[in-house]
Kinemage of the C-alpha trace (Angstrom):
@kinemage 1
@onewidth
@group {chain A} dominant
@subgroup {mainchain}
@vectorlist {calphas} color= white
{ca unk a 1} P 95.366 145.692 154.466
{ca unk a 2} L 92.568 144.787 152.140
{ca unk a 3} L 90.182 143.575 154.831
{ca unk a 4} L 88.084 146.781 154.828
{ca unk a 5} L 87.526 146.330 151.091
{ca unk a 6} L 86.668 142.665 151.565
{ca unk a 7} L 84.218 143.632 154.305
{ca unk a 8} L 82.579 146.238 152.054
{ca unk a 9} L 82.246 143.728 149.198
{ca unk a 10} L 80.604 141.204 151.506
{ca unk a 11} L 78.317 143.870 152.997
{ca unk a 12} L 77.216 145.243 149.617
{ca unk a 13} L 76.915 141.866 147.867
{ca unk a 14} L 76.040 139.347 150.590
{ca unk a 15} L 74.988 136.696 148.067
{ca unk a 16} L 78.195 136.933 146.029
{ca unk a 17} L 80.732 134.148 146.107
{ca unk a 18} L 84.013 135.808 146.989
{ca unk a 19} L 87.160 133.923 146.060
{ca unk a 20} L 90.491 135.322 147.141
{ca unk a 21} L 93.822 134.446 145.491
{ca unk a 22} L 96.399 134.822 148.232
{ca unk a 23} L 100.086 134.375 148.880
{ca unk a 24} L 100.420 130.813 150.168
{ca unk a 25} L 102.084 132.183 153.315
{ca unk a 26} L 98.778 133.853 154.261
{ca unk a 27} L 96.656 130.699 153.970
{ca unk a 28} L 96.142 130.193 157.702
{ca unk a 29} L 95.080 133.816 158.193
{ca unk a 30} L 92.541 133.808 155.365
{ca unk a 31} L 91.084 130.386 156.202
{ca unk a 32} L 89.167 132.076 159.007
{ca unk a 33} L 88.280 135.238 157.077
{ca unk a 34} L 84.488 135.713 157.166
{ca unk a 35} L 84.527 137.734 153.929
{ca unk a 36} L 85.919 134.976 151.682
{ca unk a 37} L 84.009 131.907 150.581
{ca unk a 38} L 87.062 130.297 149.069
{ca unk a 39} L 90.794 130.965 148.976
{ca unk a 40} L 93.291 129.944 146.333
{ca unk a 41} L 96.830 129.947 147.736
{ca unk a 42} L 99.676 130.536 145.300
{ca unk a 43} L 103.444 130.835 145.363
{ca unk a 44} L 104.303 134.445 144.475
{ca unk a 45} L 107.072 133.225 142.207
{ca unk a 46} L 104.872 130.707 140.381
{ca unk a 47} L 103.071 133.189 138.070
{ca unk a 48} L 106.466 134.119 136.633
{ca unk a 49} L 106.618 130.600 135.202
{ca unk a 50} L 104.326 130.346 132.202
{ca unk a 51} L 103.005 126.878 133.032
{ca unk a 52} L 102.023 127.978 136.541
{ca unk a 53} L 100.356 131.119 135.220
{ca unk a 54} L 98.300 129.015 132.804
{ca unk a 55} L 97.325 126.611 135.584
{ca unk a 56} L 96.135 129.481 137.785
{ca unk a 57} L 94.284 131.057 134.875
{ca unk a 58} L 92.442 127.810 134.090
{ca unk a 59} L 91.447 127.469 137.725
{ca unk a 60} L 90.136 131.036 137.824
{ca unk a 61} L 88.304 130.632 134.524
{ca unk a 62} L 86.630 127.458 135.785
{ca unk a 63} L 84.989 129.566 138.490
{ca unk a 64} L 83.281 131.648 135.762
{ca unk a 65} L 83.626 134.927 137.680
{ca unk a 66} L 81.486 137.935 136.891
{ca unk a 67} L 84.302 140.226 137.976
{ca unk a 68} L 87.984 140.102 138.909
{ca unk a 69} L 89.345 142.708 141.321
{ca unk a 70} L 93.066 143.042 141.953
{ca unk a 71} L 93.646 144.574 145.380
{ca unk a 72} L 97.419 144.519 145.109
{ca unk a 73} L 100.228 145.195 142.684
{ca unk a 74} L 99.895 144.070 139.077
{ca unk a 75} L 102.414 141.216 139.563
{ca unk a 76} L 99.675 138.643 139.208
{ca unk a 77} L 97.947 140.353 136.320
{ca unk a 78} L 100.809 140.494 133.852
{ca unk a 79} L 101.111 136.794 133.076
{ca unk a 80} L 97.350 136.292 133.066
{ca unk a 81} L 96.488 139.213 130.798
{ca unk a 82} L 97.948 137.412 127.791
{ca unk a 83} L 95.440 134.545 127.872
């Protein structure tokens, strides 16, 4: 699980806004997570469709993040790395 990492991020950067992109099936679990300020649910198959990958990318870019950390496999990264 990535919760220990999320806890460490929150502990070390308490003022940071932490946004978590999650599998839509985990929405209920992460809604009560004290380490996330916002969650963005997604369908794991959606990033394989170019239009959905672009939509997710635009949403992430609109947040103007200082850093992006992938705590899982590179599935999500591949479509987004091209933009």
